Phi, psi and omega in degrees: 000314181294320178305314183291325176294319174299308178304319175296318176301319178293317180299325181280325179286317185303310177298333178286322183298317182299312180296325179299313182299315181297319182294321175301310179296317177299319176298320175295320182288323175298324177296325174301313179302308182301319184288321176295319176302319177296321180294316180297320179295320180300316174301311186297323184261007179072018175276340171237139177277170177299317183295321182292317182294326175299317177298322182290324179296323177296324174288324177295324177298316180298321182289318179295327178291323176294319180296316182294315179297317183297328183265356183307325180270006180088354183233152176236106181283168179291333176290317182294312182300322179292319177298319177299312184297319175298316175298315176300322178294322179292319178291324176299317174297322175295323180295311185299320182293318184289326181285346184243019172268185182283348181284134173235162181242164177252104184296343181268354179294150180299321182300309180296323180300314180302312178302312181302318180292322177294317179294319177298323180293324174300315182300318180298313183296314182293330176296320179294322177296311180302314179297320177298313180297310180297324179280339179097358184279351174243131167284160175302324177294318176296321177297324179302309184296321179294323179294324177293323174293323175300320177300317182296315179297312178305316183295319175302317180293316181302315181296314184301319182265006181305325180272009177086005181217140170240118179272170181304315182293325174293322179293323177300321180290320181298314181295323175302314176295322176291327175297316180296317180296315181303314179296320181293317176303312180300313182298315178296324181284340185242028179264011177064015168272131183240145172298000000 
């Protein structure tokens, strides 16, 4: 009798645990989207310069690497989630601080337009990952690999804009990396592996 109660308890808990984990992973990715959106809006309204946005992309890369590492084993512990949230809180403060300092950007400059397009593409890619996690078409391990890819894209953007300018050749390199990441997201979402 006790065996049946334990078995029934396990059968009830397992299906519930998976959506909770997916919700947590999805929540972390959604926060990435929100922060990237704030960066893109800061560029669009001249509250962020290209150099400031590049610094913020370096911070976003660090968060994506943390998410990738935390999900590598397929699980996101409460401690890992807390560390990621702490990093996201610090990044949120950095976005706010840079958007409200005395430095302004020219949203109509070619460099800012390039950074705006690249950050918007990050938002789209993160949205695709978040949707895959929520729908179950991406496993947590796949999400881990995709977050690592997003971190790489963010680092390329950060390096390109570190001098406050993104040239056409730099943007071509960024777009090449983004295209590779986009294909990987598509493959992982359509490989018939389900969470």
